[in-house]
N, C-alpha and C positions, 0 to 999 in steps of 0.2 A: 574899400574893397570888400565884396561880398564873400562870406564864408559858406562853403558847402559842407553838409553833414554826410559822411560816408561811413557806414558801420559804426554809428554812434560816435564818430570822431569828426571834429571840424578840420577840414583839409583846406589847404591853400589852393589857389588856382593851378599852380605848378604841379602840386601833388595830385589834384583831380585829373589833370591832363595825362599824367603818368599812369594813373589807374585806368583811364579809358583806353590808353594805348595798350596796356597789358591785357585788358579785356578783349580788344580787337585781335591781338596776337593769339590769345587763348582760343577765341572763336575760329580763327584761321587754322590753328593746329587741330582742333576738333573736326573741322570740315575735311582737312587733309587726311586725318586718321580714318574718317568714314570712306574717303575715296580709296585709300590704300586697302582698306578692308574689302571694299567692293571689288577692286581689281584682283585681290588675292582669292576672294571667293569665286570670281569668274574663272581665274586660272585653275583653281582646284576642281571646279565643275568640268572645265575643259579637259583636264587631265583624266578625270574619271571617265568622261565620254571617250577619250582616246583609248584608255585601257579596255573599256567594254567593247569598243569597235575592234580592237586588235584581237581580243578573245573570240569575238564573233567571226572574224575573218579566218582565224585558225580552225574554228569549228566547221565552217563551211568548206574550207580547203580539204580537211580530213574526210568529210562526207563525200566530196567530189572524187577525191583520190580513191576512196573505198569503192565507189561505184565503178570507176574506170578499171580498177584492179580486178573486179569480179566480172567485168564485161568481156564477152568473147572476143578473141582476136580475129583479124581477117582470115588467117589460116584456119582457125576453128570453125568459122562460118562457112568457109569453102568445104571443109571436111564434112560438116553436118549436112550440106546440100547433097552430097553423093555417098555418104557413109553407108546407108542402108544397102544400096546396090553393090558397093564395093565389098562390104562385109559378106554379103550373100555369095558373091563370085569367089571370094577367097576361101570361104568355108566349104563351098561345093568342090573347089579344086583339091583341098586337103582331104575331104571325105572320100573322093574317088580313089585316092592313093593310100587310104588308111593312115593318114598322117594326123595323129591326135596327140594331145599333151600327155596322155597316160602312157603311151608307148614310145615316147621320144626322150631325148636326153634332158634331164633336169626340167621336164615340162616345157622345154623350148623346142617348138616345132620346126625350127630352122635346121635341125639335124635329127634324122630319124631313119631307122631301118625297119621296113615293113614289106610284106609280100616279096621276100627275097630280093629286095632292092634297097640300096642306100640313097636316101633323099637329102639333098641340100636345098632348102627352100628359104627364100627371103621372108623376113618377118612381116606381119601385117602393117606395122608402123612404117617399114621401108616401102611396102607395096603402095600404101596410100599416098606416099610422097610423090608418086608418079603423076597424081592428078592435081597437084598444087602447082599451077602455072605462075610464072613470074608477072605476067601482064594480062590479067583479066580473070574471067570465070574459070572454074575448074573444068577439066576435060570431061566430056560426057561419054565418050567411047571407052568401053572397058578394055584394059590392056592385059596381056598375059602375065601371069605371075612368073618372076624369075626363078628358075628351078633347074637343078641338075639331078638326073637319075642315073645311078650306076648299079647295074645288076651285081648281085653278090658273086655270081660266077665269074665276073670280070675282075674281081678284086684279087690281086696276087697275094698280098698279105698286109697286115697292119702290125705295127710294133711301137714300142716307146723308147725314146732316146733321151740322153742328158740326165742331169740330177740337180740337186740343190746343194750349193756350196756356201759355207759360212766363213767369212774372213774377219779378222779383228784388226781394227785400226787403233793404234795406241798413240796418244798425244799427251802433252804435259811433261812432267818431270823437269829436269834441269834446275837451274838456280843453285843454291848452296854456296860454298865458298865463304869469304869473309867480307865484312863491311866496316870501313874505317869510321864512318859517322855513327854506326851502331855501337862500335867499341867505345867511342868517346862518351856517348850518352850513357851507356851501361856502366862505364867506369866512374862517371860523376855520381851515379845513383848508388851503385853497389860495389864500388871498388874494383879490385882486380878480377874477382869472379864475375862481376857484372860486365866487365869489359870483354871477357872471353865469351860469355853467353850472348851479349849484345852484338858481337861482331859476326855472328852466324847469320847468313842470309836465309830467307824463307825458301824452302823447296817447293816448286810448283806441284800441284796435285796431278797425279797420273790418271788419265781418263782412257777407258777402253770402249770403243764403239764397234758393235757387231754389224757387218754388212752382209746382206743375203743376195746371192746370185743364183737365180732360178733359171736353168736352161732346159727344163723338162718340156718335152713335146711329144705328140703322137703323130706318127707318119703312116700314111696309107698309100700303097702302090697299087695301081689298077691299069687295066688295058683299055685303050680307047682308040678305035680306028687303026689298029695294028701297032700303036705306039704305047709305051709305058708312061703313065702320068703319075704325079705325086701330089698328095694333099698333106698339109701340115697344120696341126692345131696346137696351141700353147697348152701345156699341162698334160696330166694323165686322165682327165675327166672323160674325154672321148675314148681313150684306150679301155678304161674300165667299163664303159657302156658297150663297146663293141665286143669285149670279152664275154659279156653276158648274152649278146645277141647272136654273134657269129664266131664262136670260139675256134671253129675249125680253120679260120683264116689268121689266127694268131701265129706270128713267125716262130715263136718258141715251140708251139704245138706242132707246127709243120716240120721243123727240124727234128724233133723227137720221133715223129712218125716215120720220117725218112730213115732215121737211124735204125729203128726197129725193123723196117723192111729190108735193110741191108744185112742185118744180122740173121733174120729168119731163114733165108736160103741156106746159110751155113749149118743151121740146126737140122734142116730137113734133107740135106744132101747125103745120099747113100744109106743103105740099111746095114751094111757091114762096117764096123768101125773098130779101131783099136781102143785099148783102154785109155791111152793118152788123148785120143780124139774125143772120146766120150767125156773125159774129165774136163777138157777145154769147153765143150758144149755146155756142160753143166755150169761151169763158171760164167759163160756168156748168158745162159738162161737166168742165173741168179742176178746178174747185173740188170737184165731187162725187168725182172720182178722188183728189184730194189728201186729202180727208177720210176716204177709205176706204169710202165708201158704194157705190162700184162698183169692180169689179176691173179688172185691166189689159186683159183680153180685151174686156170690155164697153166700156171707154173707147175702145179702138182701133177697134172696130166702129162705134161711134156717131160717132167723129171722122171716119172715112173717109166715112160716110154724109153728114155735113154738108159735107165738102169737095167731095163729088161734085155738090152743088147749085150750086156757084159757077160 
């Protein structure tokens, strides 16, 4: 039997076969390792490609979204097509009636008093909506501005009504009393004193919520076609504006003026009067002065006139 030399050692045929078999297994494992490595590398590259593609998709999506966000809407395109003509028509309409932001309420030209007329005009935003049709191009024909004109002479009066009320809503509280489980735990930890303290239930926190009820409004009564009409606006903003523009139409001012007219004839009736009558007239005169219906000069002149009759 021939002997083989392997690593400086003489091996038998059986040992030689075993060594060759191990070498083949080793070679297979090495090849298999290379295959696994190649597959892993491929998957890794694929994963990177997937991540990069995903990032690119998000980037493109955001770009497209931004473009569409800044793009004009169909409504805006329609408005742009007619805006110049509509703006000119609206501006001309307001200028003819002296309706400007400077002399209207809170720079809002929808409510204005000018040229002895109270104007209620729709806003430009509302006016331009008339030209936005649901099915097709915007209207080409200029439409009239929705507007109501009420002469100041037709206004009977304006006044303010209502007020602001505050109510408090109280919630919570309750609870308290005793708790058996709390007493047992407290007693185990701290004896009798702990049982007493532990038995007390927690009292719920009391909360107070303030609610505001605002019923303030401005009311305007005016004549139209022989009938009395009424306009109502929330809050006192319109009232304060009208008080500056047409104070003579304020209901309180009208009532005070009528009261002064009723008292004045009493002061002017008769040249001869008794001391008691003159005293009463002086008292009435003083009331008119104190209420501000007559000034100091008028008061002093009339007072001297009455005193001269005594």
